[in-house]
Backbone as numpy.savetxt, mean C-alpha at the origin, in Angstrom:
# Nx Ny Nz CAx CAy CAz Cx Cy Cz
-16.42 8.92 20.57 -15.00 9.01 20.24 -14.84 9.93 19.03
-13.63 10.43 18.83 -13.33 11.27 17.67 -12.90 10.41 16.50
-13.29 10.84 15.29 -12.96 10.07 14.10 -12.98 10.98 12.88
-12.20 10.59 11.86 -12.19 11.28 10.57 -13.20 10.58 9.67
-14.25 11.31 9.29 -15.38 10.69 8.60 -15.52 11.23 7.18
-15.64 10.31 6.23 -16.01 10.65 4.85 -17.54 10.72 4.82
-18.06 11.95 4.65 -19.50 12.17 4.79 -20.22 12.37 3.46
-19.50 12.80 2.43 -20.17 13.12 1.18 -19.15 13.07 0.03
-19.58 12.59 -1.13 -18.70 12.50 -2.29 -18.11 13.87 -2.64
-16.84 13.84 -3.06 -16.11 15.02 -3.52 -16.15 16.16 -2.48
-16.03 15.74 -1.22 -16.05 16.69 -0.11 -14.97 16.29 0.89
-14.20 17.26 1.36 -13.15 17.00 2.34 -13.77 16.38 3.59
-13.10 15.40 4.20 -13.69 14.73 5.38 -13.76 15.65 6.58
-14.46 15.18 7.60 -14.63 15.96 8.82 -14.06 15.20 10.01
-13.65 15.92 11.02 -13.24 15.33 12.29 -14.39 15.55 13.25
-15.02 14.48 13.64 -16.27 14.60 14.38 -16.39 13.51 15.44
-17.42 13.63 16.26 -17.69 12.62 17.28 -18.61 11.55 16.73
-18.23 10.29 16.93 -19.05 9.15 16.53 -19.13 8.19 17.71
-20.04 7.26 17.64 -20.19 6.29 18.72 -19.04 5.29 18.71
-18.52 4.97 19.89 -17.47 3.97 20.00 -18.02 2.62 19.55
-17.33 1.92 18.66 -17.87 0.66 18.14 -17.80 -0.47 19.18
-18.66 -1.45 18.98 -18.68 -2.65 19.81 -18.38 -3.85 18.92
-17.47 -4.72 19.30 -17.15 -5.86 18.44 -18.31 -6.85 18.35
-18.64 -7.23 17.12 -19.67 -8.23 16.90 -19.09 -9.63 16.94
-19.88 -10.64 16.66 -19.38 -12.01 16.62 -18.21 -12.14 15.65
-17.14 -12.76 16.09 -15.97 -12.96 15.24 -15.09 -11.74 15.08
-15.35 -10.68 15.84 -14.59 -9.44 15.70 -13.79 -9.11 16.94
-12.79 -8.26 16.74 -11.94 -7.75 17.82 -12.00 -6.24 17.81
-12.12 -5.64 18.98 -12.05 -4.18 19.09 -10.61 -3.80 19.42
-10.03 -2.96 18.54 -8.68 -2.46 18.76 -8.71 -1.01 19.24
-7.85 -0.71 20.20 -7.52 0.68 20.49 -6.46 1.07 19.48
-6.75 2.04 18.63 -5.89 2.34 17.50 -4.54 2.89 17.96
-3.47 2.27 17.47 -2.12 2.77 17.71 -1.72 3.77 16.64
-1.97 3.40 15.38 -1.65 4.28 14.26 -2.54 4.01 13.08
-2.82 5.05 12.31 -3.60 4.93 11.08 -2.92 5.75 10.00
-2.52 5.09 8.92 -1.83 5.77 7.83 -2.79 6.51 6.91
-2.41 7.70 6.50 -3.18 8.47 5.52 -2.63 8.18 4.13
-3.48 7.66 3.25 -3.05 7.16 1.95 -3.74 7.95 0.84
-3.10 8.01 -0.33 -3.70 8.68 -1.48 -5.02 8.02 -1.89
-5.19 6.73 -1.56 -6.46 6.08 -1.86 -7.60 6.72 -1.07
-7.31 7.19 0.15 -8.32 7.92 0.91 -8.73 9.19 0.18
-7.74 9.89 -0.36 -8.03 11.11 -1.10 -8.93 10.81 -2.29
-8.66 9.71 -2.99 -9.51 9.32 -4.11 -10.93 9.05 -3.64
-11.08 8.43 -2.47 -12.41 8.12 -1.93 -13.25 9.37 -1.78
-12.69 10.41 -1.16 -13.50 11.58 -0.87 -13.38 12.69 -1.91
-12.36 12.64 -2.77 -12.15 13.74 -3.70 -12.54 13.40 -5.13
-12.37 12.14 -5.54 -12.52 11.80 -6.95 -13.78 11.00 -7.28
-14.12 10.04 -6.45 -15.24 9.15 -6.80 -16.57 9.87 -6.72
-17.50 9.40 -7.55 -18.88 9.89 -7.54 -19.82 8.72 -7.31
-21.00 9.01 -6.83 -21.98 7.96 -6.54 -22.26 7.12 -7.79
-22.22 5.80 -7.62 -22.50 4.89 -8.72 -21.30 4.53 -9.56
-20.19 5.24 -9.38 -18.97 4.95 -10.14 -18.36 3.66 -9.64
-17.82 2.81 -10.55 -17.16 1.58 -10.11 -16.07 1.87 -9.08
-16.12 1.16 -7.97 -15.13 1.36 -6.92 -15.55 2.36 -5.86
-16.57 3.18 -6.13 -17.03 4.17 -5.16 -17.65 3.47 -3.96
-17.32 3.96 -2.77 -17.86 3.41 -1.53 -18.84 4.42 -0.93
-20.02 3.94 -0.61 -21.09 4.83 -0.17 -20.80 5.43 1.20
-20.84 6.76 1.34 -20.68 7.38 2.66 -21.96 7.18 3.50
-21.87 7.36 4.82 -20.71 7.87 5.54 -19.99 6.72 6.23
-18.65 6.87 6.37 -17.88 5.91 7.15 -16.56 6.56 7.57
-15.94 5.95 8.57 -14.65 6.42 9.07 -13.55 5.98 8.11
-12.68 6.90 7.74 -11.57 6.58 6.85 -10.48 5.79 7.60
-9.47 5.35 6.84 -8.31 4.69 7.44 -8.26 3.21 7.16
-7.46 2.81 6.13 -7.32 1.39 5.80 -5.92 0.86 6.09
-5.06 1.68 6.67 -3.72 1.25 7.11 -3.68 1.37 8.64
-3.92 0.29 9.34 -4.17 0.40 10.77 -3.39 -0.60 11.61
-3.09 -0.18 12.82 -2.52 -1.05 13.84 -3.16 -0.67 15.17
-3.09 -1.58 16.13 -3.67 -1.26 17.42 -3.48 -2.35 18.45
-3.98 -2.06 19.64 -3.89 -2.98 20.76 -5.27 -3.57 21.05
-5.32 -4.84 21.34 -6.59 -5.50 21.64 -7.23 -4.85 22.86
-8.49 -4.42 22.70 -9.25 -3.83 23.80 -10.29 -4.81 24.32
-11.00 -5.47 23.42 -12.00 -6.47 23.80 -12.31 -7.33 22.59
-13.01 -8.44 22.80 -13.33 -9.35 21.71 -14.83 -9.63 21.70
-15.32 -9.98 20.50 -16.72 -10.31 20.33 -16.99 -11.78 20.57
-18.25 -12.14 20.43 -18.68 -13.51 20.65 -17.94 -14.49 19.74
-17.49 -15.58 20.33 -16.84 -16.64 19.57 -15.37 -16.44 19.30
-14.79 -15.35 19.77 -13.37 -15.06 19.51 -12.52 -15.51 20.69
-11.51 -16.30 20.41 -10.57 -16.73 21.43 -9.14 -16.55 20.92
-8.18 -16.65 21.84 -6.78 -16.60 21.44 -6.17 -15.22 21.40
-6.91 -14.20 21.85 -6.39 -12.83 21.87 -6.28 -12.35 23.31
-5.19 -11.62 23.58 -4.95 -11.09 24.92 -5.05 -9.57 24.88
-5.81 -9.01 25.80 -5.96 -7.56 25.87 -4.58 -6.91 26.00
-4.34 -5.91 25.18 -3.08 -5.17 25.20 -2.07 -5.60 24.16
-2.28 -6.78 23.55 -1.35 -7.23 22.51 -1.53 -6.40 21.23
-0.43 -6.19 20.51 -0.43 -5.33 19.32 -0.60 -6.15 18.04
-1.41 -5.62 17.12 -1.67 -6.29 15.85 -1.68 -5.29 14.71
-1.33 -5.78 13.53 -1.48 -5.04 12.28 -2.73 -5.55 11.59
-3.45 -4.66 10.95 -4.75 -5.00 10.36 -4.62 -5.24 8.86
-5.10 -6.40 8.41 -5.26 -6.67 6.98 -6.55 -6.00 6.54
-6.44 -5.00 5.66 -7.58 -4.15 5.33 -8.67 -4.74 4.47
-8.34 -5.51 3.40 -9.39 -6.03 2.52 -10.34 -6.97 3.25
-11.61 -6.88 2.91 -12.61 -7.80 3.48 -13.48 -8.31 2.34
-13.32 -9.58 1.98 -14.13 -10.18 0.94 -15.30 -10.95 1.52
-15.88 -11.81 0.70 -17.03 -12.59 1.14 -16.63 -13.67 2.14
-15.36 -14.11 2.08 -14.86 -15.09 3.01 -15.00 -16.53 2.59
-15.69 -16.78 1.44 -15.92 -18.18 1.08 -15.66 -18.50 -0.39
-15.34 -17.52 -1.23 -15.02 -17.83 -2.63 -13.59 -18.37 -2.71
-13.17 -18.80 -3.90 -11.85 -19.42 -4.02 -10.71 -18.45 -3.72
-10.89 -17.15 -4.03 -9.83 -16.19 -3.74 -9.78 -15.87 -2.25
-10.92 -15.65 -1.64 -10.94 -15.37 -0.20 -10.40 -16.56 0.59
-10.67 -17.78 0.12 -10.18 -18.96 0.82 -8.67 -19.04 0.81
-8.03 -18.31 -0.13 -6.57 -18.24 -0.20 -6.03 -17.00 0.52
-6.93 -16.23 1.16 -6.50 -15.01 1.83 -6.29 -13.85 0.87
-6.85 -13.96 -0.33 -6.69 -12.93 -1.34 -8.02 -12.19 -1.53
-8.45 -11.54 -0.45 -9.76 -10.87 -0.45 -9.85 -9.76 -1.48
-8.72 -9.24 -1.90 -8.73 -8.15 -2.89 -9.35 -8.59 -4.21
-9.30 -9.88 -4.50 -9.84 -10.39 -5.76 -11.10 -11.22 -5.53
-11.83 -10.91 -4.48 -13.06 -11.63 -4.13 -13.99 -11.72 -5.33
-14.49 -12.92 -5.59 -15.38 -13.13 -6.73 -16.75 -12.49 -6.53
-17.06 -12.14 -5.29 -18.36 -11.54 -5.00 -18.25 -10.06 -4.64
-17.18 -9.42 -5.12 -16.93 -8.02 -4.77 -18.11 -7.12 -5.14
-18.78 -7.42 -6.25 -19.87 -6.55 -6.72 -21.05 -6.53 -5.76
-21.22 -7.59 -4.98 -22.36 -7.66 -4.08 -21.97 -7.54 -2.61
-20.67 -7.43 -2.32 -20.25 -7.24 -0.93 -20.66 -5.85 -0.45
-20.93 -5.69 0.85 -21.36 -4.38 1.35 -20.26 -3.33 1.37
-19.00 -3.74 1.31 -17.88 -2.80 1.32 -16.64 -3.52 0.80
-15.59 -2.74 0.51 -14.33 -3.30 0.02 -13.40 -3.71 1.15
-13.46 -2.97 2.24 -12.53 -3.28 3.32 -12.68 -2.31 4.47
-11.82 -2.47 5.44 -11.80 -1.60 6.61 -11.28 -0.23 6.18
-12.10 0.79 6.36 -11.75 2.12 5.89 -12.11 2.35 4.44
-12.71 1.35 3.80 -13.16 1.46 2.41 -14.60 0.93 2.33
-15.51 1.72 2.86 -16.92 1.35 2.92 -17.34 0.91 4.30
-16.44 0.29 5.03 -16.64 -0.09 6.43 -15.79 0.84 7.29
-16.26 1.18 8.50 -15.53 2.09 9.36 -14.09 1.64 9.56
-13.17 2.59 9.35 -11.75 2.31 9.43 -11.11 2.79 10.71
-9.79 2.92 10.67 -9.02 3.16 11.88 -8.60 4.59 12.12
-9.10 5.55 11.33 -8.76 6.95 11.57 -9.64 7.47 12.72
-9.48 6.82 13.86 -10.33 7.05 15.02 -9.64 6.49 16.26
-10.31 6.61 17.39 -9.72 6.08 18.63 -9.83 4.57 18.71
-10.88 4.00 18.13 -11.10 2.55 18.16 -11.62 2.08 16.80
-11.37 0.79 16.51 -11.86 0.21 15.27 -12.16 -1.27 15.52
-13.22 -1.80 14.92 -13.50 -3.23 14.99 -12.96 -3.90 13.74
-12.41 -5.11 13.93 -11.76 -5.84 12.86 -12.13 -7.32 12.95
-12.44 -7.98 11.83 -12.61 -9.45 11.89 -11.34 -10.08 12.45
-11.49 -11.02 13.37 -10.33 -11.63 14.02 -9.36 -12.21 12.99
-9.89 -12.74 11.89 -9.05 -13.32 10.84 -8.11 -12.30 10.22
-8.44 -11.01 10.29 -7.69 -9.97 9.62 -6.58 -9.36 10.47
-6.23 -10.01 11.56 -5.22 -9.46 12.46 -3.93 -10.27 12.39
-2.81 -9.55 12.25 -1.49 -10.17 12.18 -0.68 -9.68 13.38
-0.18 -10.58 14.22 0.51 -10.15 15.45 1.82 -9.43 15.17
2.05 -8.38 15.96 3.27 -7.58 15.83 4.30 -7.90 16.90
3.91 -8.67 17.91 4.84 -8.96 18.99 5.26 -7.69 19.69
6.57 -7.52 19.90 7.07 -6.33 20.59 7.49 -5.22 19.64
7.19 -5.35 18.34 7.54 -4.31 17.37 6.64 -3.09 17.56
7.16 -1.92 17.20 6.42 -0.66 17.36 5.19 -0.65 16.47
3.98 -0.66 17.03 2.78 -0.70 16.19 2.50 0.62 15.47
2.95 1.73 16.02 2.68 3.02 15.39 3.41 3.12 14.06
4.71 2.84 14.07 5.48 2.87 12.83 5.04 1.79 11.86
4.44 0.71 12.39 4.03 -0.41 11.55 2.76 -0.13 10.76
1.95 0.81 11.19 0.62 1.00 10.59 0.62 1.06 9.06
1.50 1.85 8.42 1.45 1.93 6.95 1.82 0.64 6.25
2.44 -0.30 6.96 2.88 -1.53 6.31 1.72 -2.31 5.71
0.51 -2.12 6.26 -0.63 -2.90 5.79 -1.07 -2.53 4.38
-0.53 -1.46 3.84 -0.75 -1.11 2.43 0.57 -0.72 1.79
1.27 0.24 2.37 2.48 0.78 1.76 3.61 -0.24 1.65
3.55 -1.32 2.43 4.52 -2.42 2.27 3.86 -3.64 1.65
2.62 -3.93 2.05 1.94 -5.11 1.51 1.79 -5.03 -0.01
1.43 -3.86 -0.52 1.21 -3.71 -1.96 2.48 -3.94 -2.77
3.61 -3.29 -2.45 4.82 -3.59 -3.21 5.34 -5.01 -2.96
5.15 -5.52 -1.74 5.63 -6.88 -1.47 4.94 -7.88 -2.39
3.63 -7.78 -2.53 2.89 -8.71 -3.39 3.36 -8.61 -4.83
3.55 -7.39 -5.33 4.01 -7.20 -6.70 5.41 -7.79 -6.90
6.29 -7.54 -5.94 7.67 -8.03 -6.04 7.70 -9.55 -5.91
6.93 -10.11 -4.99 6.89 -11.56 -4.81 6.52 -12.25 -6.11
5.53 -11.70 -6.83 5.12 -12.30 -8.10 6.20 -12.22 -9.17
7.14 -11.28 -9.00 8.19 -11.06 -10.00 9.53 -11.69 -9.63
9.60 -12.37 -8.49 10.87 -12.93 -8.04 11.53 -13.87 -9.05
10.76 -14.68 -9.81 11.44 -15.53 -10.80 12.24 -14.73 -11.83
11.79 -13.52 -12.13 12.50 -12.68 -13.09 13.80 -12.11 -12.52
13.91 -12.13 -11.21 15.07 -11.52 -10.56 16.01 -12.56 -9.96
15.71 -13.83 -10.18 16.58 -14.89 -9.66 17.84 -15.01 -10.51
18.97 -15.20 -9.86 20.23 -15.33 -10.59 21.04 -14.06 -10.54
22.22 -14.12 -11.12 23.11 -12.97 -11.09 22.87 -12.01 -12.24
23.33 -10.78 -12.05 23.28 -9.78 -13.11 21.90 -9.28 -13.44
20.97 -9.32 -12.47 19.60 -8.89 -12.72 19.41 -7.42 -12.32
18.43 -6.80 -12.96 18.13 -5.39 -12.70 16.64 -5.20 -12.43
16.34 -4.39 -11.41 14.96 -4.04 -11.08 14.81 -2.53 -11.13
13.67 -2.08 -11.64 13.39 -0.65 -11.76 12.20 -0.27 -10.89
12.36 0.76 -10.07 11.28 1.31 -9.25 10.99 2.72 -9.75
9.77 2.92 -10.25 9.34 4.23 -10.73 8.37 4.82 -9.72
8.72 5.96 -9.14 7.89 6.60 -8.12 8.37 6.24 -6.74
8.90 7.21 -6.01 9.54 6.95 -4.72 8.81 7.61 -3.57
7.47 7.47 -3.58 6.68 7.84 -2.42 6.77 6.74 -1.39
5.73 6.62 -0.55 5.76 5.63 0.52 5.95 4.22 0.02
5.22 3.81 -1.04 5.32 2.46 -1.56 6.66 2.22 -2.24
7.10 3.19 -3.03 8.34 3.03 -3.76 9.55 2.91 -2.84
9.57 3.69 -1.76 10.69 3.61 -0.82 10.77 2.24 -0.17
9.61 1.69 0.19 9.62 0.36 0.79 9.95 -0.69 -0.26
9.53 -0.47 -1.50 9.86 -1.41 -2.58 11.37 -1.54 -2.73
12.09 -0.43 -2.65 13.55 -0.48 -2.73 14.11 -1.36 -1.62
13.57 -1.22 -0.41 14.04 -2.02 0.73 13.72 -3.50 0.54
12.51 -3.80 0.04 12.10 -5.20 -0.16 12.98 -5.85 -1.23
13.19 -5.15 -2.34 14.03 -5.69 -3.41 15.44 -5.95 -2.93
15.97 -5.05 -2.11 17.33 -5.22 -1.59 17.41 -6.42 -0.65
16.34 -6.62 0.15 16.35 -7.71 1.12 16.12 -9.08 0.48
15.29 -9.13 -0.57 14.88 -10.42 -1.12 15.64 -10.84 -2.37
16.33 -9.94 -3.02 17.00 -10.28 -4.28 18.43 -9.75 -4.27
19.19 -10.24 -5.21 20.54 -9.71 -5.43 20.58 -8.75 -6.59
19.41 -8.32 -7.05 19.33 -7.45 -8.23 19.88 -6.06 -7.94
20.41 -5.42 -8.96 20.74 -4.01 -8.90 19.43 -3.23 -9.01
19.17 -2.37 -8.04 17.92 -1.62 -8.01 18.15 -0.24 -8.59
17.38 0.10 -9.61 17.41 1.43 -10.23 16.12 2.13 -9.83
16.20 3.38 -9.42 15.02 4.10 -8.95 14.97 5.49 -9.56
13.75 5.94 -9.80 13.58 7.27 -10.40 12.35 7.97 -9.85
12.46 9.28 -9.73 11.37 10.12 -9.22 11.70 11.56 -9.61
10.69 12.40 -9.58 10.92 13.81 -9.90 11.43 14.60 -8.69
11.32 14.02 -7.48 11.73 14.72 -6.27 13.14 14.29 -5.88
14.03 15.28 -5.74 15.43 15.00 -5.42 15.57 14.37 -4.04
14.77 14.84 -3.05 14.91 14.29 -1.71 14.48 12.83 -1.67
13.46 12.47 -2.47 13.02 11.08 -2.52 14.10 10.20 -3.13
14.76 10.70 -4.18 15.83 9.91 -4.80 17.03 9.80 -3.85
17.28 10.83 -3.07 18.39 10.77 -2.10 18.14 9.68 -1.07
16.89 9.55 -0.59 16.57 8.50 0.38 16.73 7.12 -0.25
16.30 6.98 -1.51 16.45 5.69 -2.20 17.92 5.35 -2.40
18.74 6.36 -2.70 20.18 6.14 -2.88 20.83 5.68 -1.58
20.39 6.25 -0.46 20.90 5.84 0.85 20.58 4.38 1.13
19.51 3.89 0.49 19.10 2.49 0.68 19.68 1.57 -0.38
20.61 2.08 -1.17 21.35 1.23 -2.09 20.93 1.29 -3.53
19.95 2.11 -3.89 19.49 2.18 -5.27 20.39 3.11 -6.09
20.48 2.81 -7.39 21.08 3.73 -8.35 19.95 4.61 -8.86
20.08 5.91 -8.72 18.97 6.80 -9.07 19.20 7.46 -10.42
18.07 7.69 -11.10 18.08 8.33 -12.42 17.07 9.48 -12.37
17.51 10.73 -12.60 16.58 11.85 -12.57 15.66 11.86 -13.79
14.61 12.67 -13.69 13.68 12.80 -14.82 14.32 13.50 -15.99
13.67 13.40 -17.14 14.18 14.03 -18.34 13.90 13.19 -19.57
14.08 13.77 -20.75 13.75 13.05 -21.99 14.61 11.83 -22.25
15.77 11.75 -21.58 16.66 10.61 -21.83 16.62 9.59 -20.70
15.54 9.60 -19.90 15.45 8.68 -18.76 15.63 7.22 -19.17
14.84 6.78 -20.14 14.91 5.37 -20.55 16.30 5.02 -21.07
16.93 5.93 -21.80 18.28 5.67 -22.32 19.28 5.51 -21.18
19.13 6.33 -20.15 20.06 6.27 -19.02 19.85 4.98 -18.22
18.59 4.56 -18.11 18.31 3.30 -17.41 18.92 2.13 -18.18
18.75 2.13 -19.49 19.31 1.05 -20.31 20.84 1.07 -20.27
21.41 2.26 -20.18 22.86 2.36 -20.10 23.38 1.67 -18.84
22.67 1.84 -17.73 23.07 1.20 -16.47 23.05 -0.32 -16.61
22.09 -0.84 -17.38 21.96 -2.29 -17.55 22.87 -2.85 -18.64
23.70 -2.02 -19.21 24.55 -2.47 -20.29 23.82 -2.61 -21.60
22.64 -1.94 -21.68 21.88 -1.92 -22.92 20.79 -2.97 -23.01
20.74 -3.90 -22.05 19.76 -4.99 -22.16 18.39 -4.63 -21.63
18.31 -3.67 -20.70 17.04 -3.33 -20.08 16.86 -4.04 -18.75
15.79 -3.71 -18.04 15.57 -4.25 -16.69 14.76 -5.53 -16.76
15.01 -6.42 -15.79 14.33 -7.71 -15.76 12.96 -7.62 -15.09
12.79 -6.65 -14.20 11.49 -6.43 -13.57 11.36 -4.93 -13.28
10.19 -4.40 -13.57 9.92 -2.98 -13.32 8.64 -2.86 -12.53
8.58 -1.84 -11.66 7.42 -1.60 -10.82 7.09 -0.11 -10.86
5.92 0.20 -11.39 5.49 1.60 -11.51 4.50 1.90 -10.40
4.92 2.71 -9.43 4.08 3.05 -8.29 3.32 4.36 -8.50
3.31 4.84 -9.73 2.53 6.02 -10.10 1.36 5.58 -10.98
1.67 4.99 -12.12 0.63 4.50 -13.01 0.08 5.52 -13.97
0.75 6.65 -14.12 0.34 7.65 -15.11 0.93 7.26 -16.47
0.38 7.81 -17.54 0.83 7.44 -18.88 2.34 7.63 -19.07
2.94 8.76 -18.65 4.39 8.91 -18.84 5.21 7.87 -18.08
4.79 7.52 -16.86 5.57 6.55 -16.09 5.40 5.14 -16.65
4.21 4.82 -17.13 3.98 3.52 -17.76 4.87 3.38 -18.99
4.90 4.42 -19.81 5.70 4.39 -21.04 7.19 4.32 -20.72
7.61 4.99 -19.65 9.02 4.93 -19.25 9.42 3.50 -18.90
8.64 2.87 -18.04 8.97 1.50 -17.64 8.91 0.55 -18.82
7.92 0.73 -19.67 7.77 -0.13 -20.85 8.99 0.00 -21.76
9.52 1.21 -21.89 10.69 1.44 -22.74 11.99 0.94 -22.13
11.93 0.57 -20.84 13.14 0.15 -20.15 13.27 -1.37 -20.02
12.30 -2.12 -20.57 12.23 -3.56 -20.33 13.26 -4.35 -21.14
13.66 -5.47 -20.56 14.53 -6.43 -21.24 13.67 -7.52 -21.87
14.27 -8.30 -22.75 13.60 -9.48 -23.28 13.23 -10.40 -22.12
11.98 -10.84 -22.10 11.52 -11.72 -21.03 11.24 -11.02 -19.73
11.28 -9.68 -19.72 11.07 -8.93 -18.49 9.61 -8.89 -18.06
9.39 -8.50 -16.82 8.04 -8.39 -16.27 7.85 -6.98 -15.73
6.82 -6.30 -16.21 6.51 -4.93 -15.80 5.17 -4.92 -15.09
5.18 -4.50 -13.82 3.97 -4.46 -13.01 3.55 -3.02 -12.75
2.35 -2.69 -13.16 1.77 -1.38 -12.85 1.05 -1.50 -11.51
1.53 -0.76 -10.52 0.96 -0.81 -9.18 0.14 0.45 -8.90
0.62 1.60 -9.35 -0.10 2.85 -9.14 -1.37 2.90 -9.96
-2.36 3.61 -9.45 -3.68 3.62 -10.09 -4.04 5.01 -10.64
-3.05 5.65 -11.28 -3.30 6.97 -11.85 -4.03 6.92 -13.19
-4.32 5.71 -13.68 -5.14 5.58 -14.89 -4.41 5.76 -16.19
-3.09 5.61 -16.20 -2.32 5.78 -17.43 -2.60 4.67 -18.44
-2.36 4.98 -19.70 -2.55 4.01 -20.78 -1.29 3.97 -21.64
-1.18 2.92 -22.44 -0.06 2.79 -23.35 -0.49 2.00 -24.57
0.40 1.91 -25.55 0.14 1.13 -26.76 1.09 -0.05 -26.81
0.65 -1.12 -27.44 1.49 -2.30 -27.60 1.70 -2.54 -29.08
2.95 -2.84 -29.42 3.27 -3.14 -30.81 4.23 -4.32 -30.83
3.96 -5.29 -31.67 4.76 -6.51 -31.70 6.24 -6.21 -31.94
6.53 -5.27 -32.82 7.92 -5.02 -33.21 8.65 -4.06 -32.29
7.91 -3.34 -31.43 8.56 -2.39 -30.54 8.60 -2.89 -29.09
8.11 -4.09 -28.84 8.06 -4.66 -27.50 9.06 -5.80 -27.38
9.88 -5.82 -26.33 10.83 -6.93 -26.18 10.10 -8.27 -26.14
10.68 -9.24 -26.80 10.03 -10.55 -26.88 9.78 -11.14 -25.48
8.61 -11.75 -25.35 8.20 -12.45 -24.13 8.24 -11.58 -22.88
8.17 -10.28 -23.06 8.02 -9.40 -21.91 6.55 -9.30 -21.55
6.27 -9.01 -20.28 4.91 -9.03 -19.75 4.57 -7.70 -19.10
3.38 -7.21 -19.39 2.83 -6.06 -18.67 1.64 -6.57 -17.86
1.66 -6.34 -16.55 0.58 -6.81 -15.69 0.29 -5.78 -14.62
-0.65 -6.08 -13.75 -0.95 -5.19 -12.63 -1.29 -6.02 -11.40
-1.18 -5.42 -10.24 -1.58 -6.06 -8.99 -2.32 -5.06 -8.14
-3.07 -5.58 -7.18 -3.82 -4.71 -6.26 -3.67 -5.25 -4.84
-3.05 -4.45 -3.98 -2.88 -4.79 -2.57 -2.16 -6.13 -2.45
-2.62 -7.07 -1.63 -1.93 -8.33 -1.45 -2.75 -9.27 -0.60
-2.17 -10.40 -0.24 -2.88 -11.41 0.54 -2.54 -11.28 2.02
-3.34 -11.92 2.86 -3.03 -11.88 4.29 -1.77 -12.69 4.58
-1.51 -13.72 3.77 -0.25 -14.46 3.89 0.92 -13.53 3.64
0.81 -12.68 2.61 1.86 -11.70 2.32 2.09 -10.77 3.51
0.99 -10.38 4.18 1.13 -9.44 5.29 1.88 -10.08 6.46
1.70 -11.37 6.67 2.52 -12.06 7.68 4.00 -11.97 7.30
4.31 -12.13 6.02 5.70 -12.00 5.57 6.22 -10.59 5.79
5.39 -9.60 5.48 5.78 -8.20 5.66 6.10 -7.91 7.12
5.27 -8.41 8.03 5.52 -8.19 9.46 6.82 -8.87 9.88
7.09 -10.05 9.33 8.33 -10.74 9.65 9.53 -9.91 9.19
9.45 -9.29 8.01 10.54 -8.46 7.52 10.69 -7.20 8.39
9.57 -6.63 8.82 9.60 -5.45 9.69 10.25 -5.78 11.02
9.87 -6.91 11.61 10.42 -7.30 12.91 11.90 -7.64 12.80
12.33 -8.07 11.61 13.74 -8.40 11.39 14.58 -7.17 11.04
13.93 -6.01 10.91 14.65 -4.79 10.57 15.00 -4.64 9.11
14.34 -5.43 8.24 14.64 -5.37 6.81 13.90 -4.25 6.10
12.77 -3.84 6.65 12.01 -2.72 6.07 11.57 -1.79 7.19
11.54 -0.51 6.88 11.08 0.49 7.85 10.48 1.66 7.08
9.20 1.95 7.29 8.59 3.05 6.56 9.04 4.41 7.10
9.11 5.38 6.22 9.35 6.76 6.63 8.01 7.34 7.05
7.89 7.77 8.30 6.59 8.25 8.77 6.71 9.65 9.38
5.58 10.34 9.37 5.43 11.63 10.05 4.19 11.52 10.91
4.34 11.68 12.21 3.25 11.44 13.15 2.39 12.68 13.34
1.07 12.44 13.44 0.09 13.49 13.69 -0.85 13.05 14.80
-1.21 13.95 15.68 -2.26 13.67 16.65 -3.60 13.57 15.92
-4.56 12.89 16.53 -5.88 12.77 15.91 -6.50 14.15 15.68
-6.24 15.08 16.57 -6.77 16.44 16.40 -6.22 17.12 15.16
-5.07 16.64 14.65 -4.44 17.22 13.47 -4.59 16.34 12.23
-5.50 15.38 12.29 -5.64 14.43 11.19 -6.03 15.11 9.88
-6.89 16.11 9.94 -7.29 16.79 8.71 -6.12 17.55 8.10
-5.23 18.06 8.94 -4.03 18.71 8.43 -3.13 17.70 7.73
-3.10 16.47 8.24 -2.33 15.41 7.58 -2.86 15.18 6.16
-4.18 15.14 6.01 -4.76 14.95 4.67 -4.52 16.16 3.79
-4.56 17.36 4.36 -4.28 18.55 3.57 -2.86 18.52 3.04
-1.91 18.17 3.91 -0.52 18.10 3.50 -0.30 16.97 2.48
-1.02 15.88 2.65 -0.93 14.78 1.69 -1.36 15.24 0.31
-2.49 15.93 0.24 -2.98 16.42 -1.05 -2.03 17.44 -1.66
-1.41 18.25 -0.82 -0.54 19.31 -1.31 0.87 18.82 -1.64
1.15 17.56 -1.37 2.49 17.03 -1.64 3.54 17.56 -0.69
3.14 17.88 0.55 4.05 18.50 1.51 4.64 17.51 2.51
4.34 16.22 2.36 4.84 15.23 3.32 6.14 14.62 2.82
7.07 14.40 3.74 8.32 13.73 3.38 8.26 12.23 3.69
7.24 11.81 4.43 7.04 10.40 4.75 5.56 10.12 4.82
5.20 8.92 5.23 3.80 8.54 5.34 3.21 9.20 6.57
2.09 9.91 6.42 1.41 10.51 7.57 0.74 9.40 8.37
1.06 9.32 9.65 0.43 8.34 10.54 -0.26 9.10 11.67
-1.58 8.93 11.75 -2.36 9.55 12.79 -2.32 8.68 14.05
-1.92 9.28 15.16 -1.73 8.55 16.42 -2.70 9.09 17.46
-3.81 8.40 17.70 -4.82 8.92 18.63 -4.33 9.10 20.05
-3.26 8.40 20.44 -2.78 8.53 21.82 -1.86 9.73 22.03
-1.52 10.47 20.97 -0.68 11.66 21.13 -1.47 12.78 21.78
């Protein structure tokens, strides 16, 4: 079968022929419906070096945002019907520590000794015609479109988990939420916040078209510039935002969100651009919190699918045939995509 393979550190992946996988005990073989191309993939093949924390040893098939139809099952697997559509929960932990027992494989206590981080992150992923998945990691899609759903396993799961943790800050009237960065995750974050809270959503990005899409979804947008934080505070009547979500994570965006916080606010850094900031007792709103999250739980992904099936969230996608998958990654790196690139092997 054809697959996009990460073959060597700091080297662009290849589209090549690999052996079709066979499901092992406890696994399901999916015929891939869609595989999302994510900036995390770019970090895997472009930024990491051997031995660096988080680096995954090549070679393996990329693709950690996956959906597909059941093709066959491995030994001991029951309850699946050939042809049914599922969304894939990407993280794979040890399966028996206290975090994995809660479905929070991203925080597995044995991550340092696990053979891989997840599907498409050390283990063969879905940027191919077929992929094997632990049966536990499959969330049913019912009659919902699995191709458009593929990015939800990261681009929706990640903001959903961050927002869910911040819901107490947004309960009640007169609340404000800030979304910094309006790429794939940020656009879905605006939709999730609108669906789950009554908060006024403020959104900012350097791209005018991204802000226009967020505005269509009900957000108040603020363009870039030296007075960004002042303009955000002006919208809130001077008090600042009750919850902020930075989907970039660079130093300027971290500082922007930090400067926009209200007393008792919660600021979650979701993007992994490696930004840093300083903390000062007298310049920080009292009882405000700076935290971070990574991906989400499988329970969260069930919630995400429920929101998708209810029409509350819908990712912006651009479809590519598997033969054009490398072009999708090129456009992703160049910033030329207007939505999430989804590779569709059946095209």
